MARFIKOL-851640 format. One record per residue (C-alpha): x, y negated, z negated; residue number from 0. Coordinates in nm, 2 decimals. Layout:
MARFIKOL-851640
X,Y,Z,num
X,Y,Z,NUM
...
END
This chain:
MARFIKOL-851640
X,Y,Z,num
-13.26,7.17,3.85,0
-13.58,7.04,4.00,1
-13.41,6.75,4.17,2
-13.23,6.98,4.42,3
-13.53,7.18,4.49,4
-13.77,6.89,4.54,5
-13.54,6.69,4.77,6
-13.35,6.96,4.96,7
-13.61,6.99,5.23,8
-13.65,6.62,5.30,9
-13.49,6.49,5.62,10
-13.17,6.29,5.55,11
-13.25,5.97,5.73,12
-13.02,5.67,5.76,13
-13.26,5.47,5.55,14
-13.27,5.73,5.27,15
-12.89,5.74,5.26,16
-12.86,5.36,5.25,17
-13.10,5.36,4.95,18
-12.89,5.59,4.73,19
-12.70,5.39,4.47,20
-12.39,5.60,4.48,21
-12.14,5.35,4.33,22
-11.81,5.52,4.29,23
-11.75,5.77,4.57,24
-12.01,5.62,4.79,25
-11.78,5.56,5.08,26
-11.63,5.90,5.07,27
-11.97,6.08,5.06,28
-12.10,5.87,5.34,29
-11.80,5.95,5.55,30
-11.87,6.32,5.51,31
-12.23,6.26,5.60,32
-12.13,6.07,5.91,33
-11.90,6.35,6.02,34
-12.19,6.61,6.00,35
-12.53,6.46,6.09,36
-12.59,6.10,6.00,37
-12.42,5.81,6.16,38
-12.51,5.55,5.88,39
-12.24,5.44,5.64,40
-12.31,5.24,5.41,41
-12.25,4.00,4.29,42
-11.99,3.96,4.10,43
-11.91,3.71,3.82,44
-11.66,3.44,3.91,45
-11.32,3.60,3.87,46
-11.17,3.54,3.53,47
-11.50,3.55,3.35,48
-11.65,3.86,3.18,49
-11.92,4.05,3.36,50
-12.28,4.00,3.27,51
-12.36,4.22,2.97,52
-12.71,4.28,2.85,53
-12.84,4.50,2.56,54
-13.05,4.78,2.72,55
-13.40,4.85,2.62,56
-13.44,4.50,2.46,57
-13.75,4.41,2.28,58
-14.04,4.27,2.49,59
-13.97,3.91,2.56,60
-14.21,3.64,2.68,61
-14.54,3.78,2.81,62
-14.50,3.59,3.13,63
-14.18,3.77,3.21,64
-14.34,4.11,3.16,65
-14.64,4.01,3.36,66
-14.41,3.90,3.65,67
-14.24,4.24,3.64,68
-14.57,4.43,3.64,69
-14.70,4.22,3.93,70
-14.45,4.36,4.17,71
-14.15,4.21,4.34,72
-14.12,3.89,4.13,73
-13.87,4.05,3.90,74
-13.60,4.06,4.16,75
-13.67,3.75,4.36,76
-13.48,3.42,4.34,77
-13.77,3.24,4.51,78
-14.05,3.30,4.76,79
-13.86,3.20,5.07,80
-13.65,3.42,5.29,81
-13.43,3.13,5.39,82
-13.06,3.15,5.28,83
-12.95,2.94,4.99,84
-12.74,2.63,5.04,85
-12.37,2.71,5.08,86
-12.13,2.60,4.81,87
-11.97,2.26,4.91,88
-11.63,2.30,5.07,89
-11.36,2.23,4.81,90
-11.59,2.29,4.51,91
-11.47,2.51,4.23,92
-11.71,2.79,4.32,93
-11.61,2.78,4.69,94
-11.24,2.80,4.60,95
-11.27,3.06,4.32,96
-11.13,3.34,4.54,97
-10.97,3.41,4.87,98
-11.24,3.48,5.14,99
-11.23,3.85,5.23,100
-11.60,3.92,5.28,101
-11.76,3.84,5.61,102
-12.11,3.74,5.70,103
-12.29,3.74,6.03,104
-12.41,3.39,6.13,105
-12.63,3.45,6.44,106
-12.99,3.36,6.51,107
-13.25,3.62,6.44,108
-13.03,3.85,6.23,109
-13.14,3.91,5.87,110
-12.94,4.07,5.59,111
-13.13,4.38,5.47,112
-12.89,4.56,5.24,113
-12.59,4.46,5.03,114
-12.36,4.68,4.82,115
-12.06,4.58,4.62,116
-11.82,4.82,4.43,117
-11.77,4.78,4.06,118
-11.62,4.44,3.98,119
-11.71,4.29,4.31,120
-11.35,4.25,4.43,121
-11.28,4.58,4.61,122
-11.52,4.75,4.85,123
-11.86,4.64,4.97,124
-12.09,4.60,5.26,125
-12.37,4.39,5.41,126
-12.62,4.52,5.67,127
-12.81,4.31,5.92,128
-13.10,4.39,6.15,129
-13.26,4.23,6.45,130
-13.54,4.44,6.60,131
-13.40,4.79,6.65,132
-13.04,4.67,6.65,133
-12.82,4.67,6.34,134
-12.48,4.55,6.23,135
-12.29,4.67,5.92,136
-12.00,4.47,5.78,137
-11.78,4.66,5.53,138
-11.48,4.52,5.34,139
-11.23,4.75,5.16,140
-10.90,4.72,4.97,141
-10.58,4.72,5.18,142
-10.49,5.07,5.05,143
-10.79,5.21,5.24,144
-10.68,5.07,5.57,145
-10.47,5.36,5.70,146
-10.71,5.62,5.59,147
-11.00,5.47,5.77,148
-10.79,5.39,6.08,149
-10.68,5.75,6.11,150
-11.04,5.87,6.06,151
-11.17,5.64,6.34,152
-10.90,5.77,6.57,153
-11.09,6.10,6.57,154
-11.41,5.94,6.70,155
-11.27,6.01,7.04,156
-11.12,6.33,7.18,157
-10.83,6.36,7.19,158
-10.77,6.12,6.89,159
-10.65,5.78,7.00,160
-10.60,5.43,6.89,161
-10.89,5.20,6.95,162
-10.91,4.94,7.22,163
-10.77,4.60,7.11,164
-11.04,4.35,7.02,165
-11.01,4.01,6.84,166
-11.19,4.00,6.51,167
-11.17,3.67,6.31,168
-10.84,3.58,6.46,169
-10.67,3.92,6.43,170
-10.63,4.20,6.67,171
-10.86,4.48,6.57,172
-10.92,4.83,6.71,173
-11.26,4.93,6.86,174
-11.40,5.28,6.92,175
-11.74,5.38,7.08,176
-11.96,5.63,6.90,177
-12.18,5.60,7.21,178
-12.27,5.35,7.48,179
-12.48,5.15,7.23,180
-12.29,5.22,6.90,181
-11.94,5.08,6.84,182
-11.71,5.02,6.54,183
-11.41,4.79,6.50,184
-11.15,4.78,6.22,185
-10.97,4.45,6.14,186
-10.61,4.46,6.00,187
-10.54,4.38,5.64,188
-10.55,4.01,5.54,189
-10.58,3.87,5.19,190
-10.56,4.22,5.05,191
-10.86,4.36,5.24,192
-10.96,4.52,5.56,193
-11.29,4.47,5.75,194
-11.49,4.72,5.95,195
-11.78,4.61,6.16,196
-12.02,4.85,6.32,197
-12.30,4.76,6.57,198
-12.58,4.99,6.68,199
-12.86,4.95,6.93,200
-12.66,4.72,7.16,201
-12.40,4.76,7.44,202
-12.04,4.67,7.40,203
-12.07,4.32,7.54,204
-12.34,4.23,7.30,205
-12.14,4.38,7.01,206
-11.83,4.18,7.10,207
-12.04,3.86,7.13,208
-12.16,3.92,6.77,209
-11.80,3.96,6.65,210
-11.75,3.60,6.74,211
-12.04,3.50,6.51,212
-11.87,3.64,6.20,213
-11.72,3.42,5.94,214
-11.50,3.49,5.64,215
-11.64,3.37,5.30,216
-11.57,3.38,4.93,217
-11.81,3.51,4.68,218
-12.01,3.19,4.63,219
-12.07,3.14,5.00,220
-12.14,3.51,5.05,221
-12.43,3.48,4.80,222
-12.54,3.15,4.95,223
-12.57,3.32,5.29,224
-12.81,3.59,5.16,225
-13.19,3.56,5.18,226
-13.36,3.43,4.87,227
-13.49,3.77,4.76,228
-13.13,3.88,4.68,229
-13.00,3.82,4.33,230
-12.70,3.59,4.28,231
-12.46,3.62,3.99,232
-12.63,3.33,3.82,233
-12.97,3.50,3.85,234
-12.86,3.85,3.76,235
-12.88,3.84,3.38,236
-13.24,3.72,3.39,237
-13.32,3.98,3.65,238
-13.18,4.26,3.43,239
-13.36,4.13,3.13,240
-13.69,4.13,3.32,241
-13.63,4.49,3.43,242
-13.56,4.59,3.07,243
-13.86,4.41,2.95,244
-14.08,4.60,3.19,245
-13.93,4.93,3.07,246
-13.98,4.84,2.71,247
-14.34,4.74,2.77,248
-14.41,5.07,2.96,249
-14.25,5.29,2.70,250
-14.36,5.10,2.38,251
-14.02,5.15,2.24,252
-13.82,4.84,2.14,253
-13.53,4.98,1.96,254
-13.16,5.00,2.06,255
-12.89,5.23,1.94,256
-12.65,4.98,1.78,257
-12.33,4.83,1.89,258
-12.18,5.16,2.01,259
-12.43,5.18,2.29,260
-12.29,5.03,2.62,261
-12.49,4.73,2.74,262
-12.65,4.74,3.08,263
-12.44,4.58,3.35,264
-12.46,4.54,3.73,265
-12.28,4.35,4.00,266
-12.54,4.42,4.26,267
-12.70,4.14,4.47,268
-12.93,4.38,4.65,269
-13.25,4.41,4.43,270
-13.29,4.78,4.51,271
-12.93,4.86,4.41,272
-12.96,4.64,4.10,273
-13.28,4.83,4.00,274
-13.11,5.16,4.05,275
-12.81,5.08,3.85,276
-13.01,4.94,3.56,277
-13.27,5.23,3.55,278
-12.99,5.48,3.59,279
-12.81,5.34,3.28,280
-13.13,5.34,3.07,281
-13.23,5.69,3.18,282
-12.88,5.82,3.11,283
-12.87,5.67,2.76,284
-13.20,5.82,2.66,285
-13.12,6.16,2.81,286
-12.79,6.16,2.61,287
-13.00,6.07,2.30,288
-13.23,6.36,2.37,289
-12.93,6.59,2.42,290
-12.75,6.47,2.10,291
-13.07,6.49,1.89,292
-13.13,6.85,2.01,293
-12.78,6.94,1.92,294
-12.81,6.82,1.56,295
-13.17,6.94,1.52,296
-13.32,6.59,1.47,297
-13.67,6.64,1.59,298
-13.77,6.28,1.52,299
-13.49,6.13,1.73,300
-13.56,6.38,2.01,301
-13.93,6.29,2.01,302
-13.86,5.92,2.05,303
-13.64,6.00,2.35,304
-13.90,6.24,2.50,305
-14.17,5.97,2.47,306
-13.95,5.70,2.63,307
-13.84,5.92,2.92,308
-14.19,6.04,2.96,309
-14.30,5.69,3.04,310
-14.06,5.66,3.33,311
-14.33,5.71,3.59,312
-14.48,5.38,3.46,313
-14.16,5.18,3.47,314
-14.25,4.88,3.69,315
-13.91,4.86,3.86,316
-13.92,5.23,3.97,317
-14.28,5.19,4.09,318
-14.17,4.89,4.30,319
-13.86,5.07,4.43,320
-14.06,5.38,4.53,321
-14.23,5.18,4.81,322
-13.90,5.14,4.99,323
-13.66,5.42,4.89,324
-13.62,5.76,4.73,325
-13.41,5.69,4.42,326
-13.71,5.68,4.18,327
-13.79,6.04,4.27,328
-13.44,6.15,4.15,329
-13.49,5.97,3.82,330
-13.83,6.12,3.78,331
-13.70,6.47,3.83,332
-13.48,6.43,3.53,333
-13.73,6.24,3.31,334
-14.01,6.49,3.39,335
-13.79,6.77,3.25,336
-13.72,6.55,2.95,337
-14.09,6.48,2.90,338
-14.14,6.86,2.87,339
-13.88,6.86,2.60,340
-13.60,7.00,2.81,341
-13.25,6.85,2.85,342
-13.20,6.86,3.23,343
-12.88,7.01,3.35,344
-12.64,6.79,3.54,345
-12.81,6.46,3.47,346
-12.49,6.28,3.41,347
-12.35,6.37,3.75,348
-12.68,6.32,3.92,349
-12.74,5.97,3.78,350
-12.37,5.87,3.78,351
-12.35,5.83,3.40,352
END
């Protein structure tokens, strides 16, 4: 498969790993990467409501929406300001919708640069911040993961040992040093979740000072604390529609496959991760269509799939994403094979279908 050959020689940088939309299995894979070479590890609807569901490859909508997609980053922005959104008022229904188990960093000069949430938005997730060359990653995980991660972190030091006690949001956490300017701390389980915070590019005193600038938040306040270019749950359906409009315009194909085709969904607030999940689902659906058409000898169906997949290098969202990450290259490896009339091997595993 060309994907493996094309990318095997590329250096596995922290940025490249962070840009891979791995969804299920992300944490486990990144843990393996961390043990070998790379030290990097890596929004949901209001609970009780169904997730956003959008028909994929919808017909082209308003010309203005497609123009916005083609113009660049407008498809994924909630505005043209990098300032955080207003927080939900204390005591409001949105603020009280769930127990706060996520944490945000509220410190001058620190900017959220990456967000990932597991499927459903109520299990695992992370938010990364940067200030100059320093970085902080805040990860939340279900309670069941606590002991596994705790034992893994005990092996940061030799011989394996518990971390040094450090207070994190009112509870006694354990801290380990990867190096003099790289530390991680795990907070015990509360409200069904555990937190891990990792700070790089700073000494221990500076890291511990930042721990005091963390605050626990619910989903609504978490979204409110993100810069405006991130996509809130209220903005997500329109963002997905805009991505699909751009794909439809580039491919010239406006059809869908009927009710049996799963709609496109995503819980991601990070525009890059949102784009990856949406394009991955679209590419997977058309690759399956090509495979199924070939199996039954339907050349007409197969040609439609070939034509749509052959347009992938013109999909506006992938062109925009290619300026900041490597995921589009993986999609294009598969779609290039399809454009040649081949059903690429392993596409379902490669794209997370």
